[in-house]
N, C-alpha and C positions, 0 to 999 in steps of 0.2 A: 459378456459385457462387464467391464469393471465399474465400480460405483462412480468413478470420475469420468467414465466414458472412454472415448478413443484416446490412446496414448501416442504422443509423437516425441521421439527421442532425437536430440541433436548432439553432435560431438565436435570437439576441437582438441587435438592432442590428447591429454589425459583428463579433459573436462567433459562432463556429460550432464545435460539437463533434460527433464521430461516435462512436456507441456500437455495439458489435458483439455478435453472437450468441455467438461462441466466447469463453467466459470472462466475458461480461457486462460487459466493461470499456470504457474510453474509448480509442479508437485515435488520435484527433487532437483538438486543441483549438487554434484560431487566433483571434486578435483583430486586426482591422484588417489582415488578410493576413499577419500575423507569427505564427510558431509559438510557443505557450506550452508545449506538450509536445514532447519529443523522442520522437515516436511512431513509427508505421510506416505504410507505404502499403497501399492496398486490395488490391494483388496480392501482399502479403507475408504469411507466417505470423508471428505474434507471437513475439518472442524476448525473453529477459530479463524475462519477466512484465510487459511494458510496459503500464501502465494497468489491470492486472487486479486484481479483488478477490481476497483471499486468505482462504479459508474452508474448514474450520472452525478452522484455525490459520494464523497468519502465520509467515513466516521458516522456521526449521528445527526438525525433530523428529529427534533423534539416535537412530540404531540401529533406527529403524522400528518402535518398540514403545512402548506406554504402558499404564498400569493405571488403570482408572476404577471406583470403588466396588468394589474388590477383584477385578475381572475384567481379565485381560490381553487386549490387542488388538495385532494386527500390521498394519503399514502398509507398502505397497510403497516400496522405496528408489528415488528418482529422482535422487539426487546421490551415485552409488556411490563416487566417489573420496574422499568424506568421510563415507560411511555415514549419509546424512541423507535424510529425507523432506521435501520442500521445498514450502512455500506452500499446503498444504491439498489439497482434493480437487475443486475446482470450476473450475479454470482451463481445462479442455478440454471442459467440458460446454456444451450448447446452452441458452442463456438466451433467454427470449422477451420481446420488447418489448410493453408494455401501457401503457394510459393515455397514449398518445402525443399531445403537443400541439406547438405551434410551438417552444416553448422548454423542453419537459420530456418525459421518458420514464422509465418504470419498467421495469427489467429484472428478470425473475422466473425462479426455478428452484426446483424441489422436489428436495431432496437426500434420496434414499430410503436405507434401511438397506443396509449392505454389510459384508463382513467387517472392513474397516479401520475402519469407523465405523458401528456398528449402531444408529444413531439417525436420526430423520426431522426434517428442518428445512424450513420454508417460508421462502424467501429473497426479499427484494424490495429492489432498489437503485434509488432515485430520483435522477435527474440533472436539475438545474435550472440554466438560464442566466438571469441577470438583470444588473442594473447592477453588482452586487458580484462578478460572476464566475461560476464553476461551483461549485455546492453538491451534495455527494454524501451522501445519507441512506440508511443501510443498516438494514433491520429483519430480524431472524431470529426465527422462532417455532418452538418445539418442538412438533411434531405427535405425538410418541410418548407412550408410557405411563411412561417412565423419564427421570430427569434426564440431560441431555446436556452434555458438555464443549464449550465454545464459545469461540473467539477470532476476531477479525476484523482484517484488515489490507488495505491497498491499496498499489499499486506504480506510481505515476506517476513519470516522469522529466521534470523541468522544464528549460526552457532560456530564456536571455535573449539568444540570438543570437550569443554569443561562439563562436569557432572551437573553443576548448577551455575546460574549467572552470578551467584555470590562470589565465585572464584575467578570471574573474568574482569577485565579492565575496559572502560568505556571512555571514548572521546566523542562528545556531542557538540555540534557547532552552534547550538541555539543560545542566543543572548537573552531571549525573553521566553517565559513560559506562560501558559494559559491555565490558571486555576479553574476548577470546575465545581458545580453544585452536586447534589445527590444524584442527579440524572446524568452526570458527566457532561454537562453542557457548560461551556466557558462562561465565567462571570467577570472576566477582565483580562488584563495583561500585566505581568510584573517582571522586572529584571531577575535573572537567575542569581545575581550577586548575593552571596550570603545565605543561599538556600541549599537544601540537599540536592538540588537539580542542576547545580553548576558543574557540568562535566566538560567545560571547554578545554581543559587540560586532561590528558589521559590519566585516569585514576581508577581504583577498584570500585566495583558496584556495591560489594558487600551486601547488606540486607536492605538497601534502598529499594522502595517500591515506586515504580513509575508507570503512569498511564495518562500522559499529558501530551498536548501539542506544544511544539517549540517553534519560534519564528525569529526574525532578525538574524538569519543564519550567516555565519562567517563564511566568506567565499574566497576562492583563489582567483588568480588573474584570469582564468578561463571561465569564471562565472559559476563554477561548480561549488557546492557545499558537500562536505564529506563527513560521515559518521564512521567511527572505527570501533570495532569490538576486537579485543585481543586476549589471548591466554598469556599469563605471565611467563615470559621466556619462550613462548611457542607461537601458535598460529595467529593470524590477523585476518579479519574480513572487513572491507570497507563498503559502505553503501553511499553512492554519490547521487546528487540530483542536479539538474540544470536549473536555470533561472526561472523556469515556469513553475517550479515548486517552491513557494515561500515558506512552507510548513513541513515539519516532520513530527509525526506522532510516534512516541517511543513507549513501548509496553513490555514490562518485565513478566507479564503472564500470571500475576498472582491471583487473578479472578477467573481464570479459565475453568470451565466446569469439569474438565478431565484433570484430576489431581496429578496424575503422572506426567502431565504436560507442563505443569506450572514451573516457571523459572528455569526452563530447559533451553529455550531459544529466546532471542530478543526480537520482539516485533518492532520493525522499523518501517513506518508508513509514510512515503512521500505523498504530499497532498497539495493540490493547487489552491485549496481554500481551507479555512478552518472548520471545525465541527459546527453544525447547525447553520451552514452558509445559505441553504435554501430559504431559511426564514429571515436571516439577518441581511443577506446580500453581500456580506463581507468577502471581497475578492472572488465573487462568483463570476464566471465567464458568461458573457452574453454572446451566444453563438448565432450570428445572423444567417438567414437562409442562404444555402450554398457555400457558406464559409467553413473552413477547417481550422483545427488547432492541433498542433503536434507538441508532445512533451517527451522528455527523455530522463531516464534514471538508470542506474546499473549497480552491479555487485562486482567487486574486485577482490578476489582472495589474495593473500600475501603471506 
């Protein structure tokens, strides 16, 4: 048994992605023998939430508590130094591969009620490889009798083969960034104009450190927003999100506990809501009984 559980490989042309049981995420994604994701090996336990879906909230929930429809709920703290509950409740659960094809697989999990989240969700994440890259479609259905709070995120780290991110170029579609306090909880919203975080035009990352959420995303006619990481004169990788994701968290990895991992890959986190949304209610989805919500994002190498 591998630390990340059952491995499911899908292929299309010279592209290969490996999906895993633990967390239901993508462990690796290669095209033409080159890594698109700064992932992890089959004999490793995942660190830094690499490639994992973040459900039922992305990012941080401060203080480990929230109130929903007047009822208080307590959530275990797993980032104790900042008093946060991090990245939801499904990262260490066993997801099951279904509908497996040569270039597609759907990872499924039934999240049953628990003290931290007394709601029932049926979760399905479909991974598809085709000529446009990897597309990730997530559907959540409320199986319970009461409305449920819901948010979704994902946590891939992309790479274009540079030794460090300092040597890469970034184009980030966010017009607004969310400054944070010492617990990395947003304290407001500010335009990126005139800040080190204005990457709306492709430019070198250099020594800029980023671990912030961005919003007011610039979108194309198809409604998609796209972040691009590029090597000067070399490879490019784009992460796109549909209109269900108003936020992107971007993380240069400077605070990862594993020093050899720092500034190696760029964490690009599509989010349906901002950090701490379970407490603030900002852009939190109210999922009614029997209702479903579907969101899409993807990675396109170039």
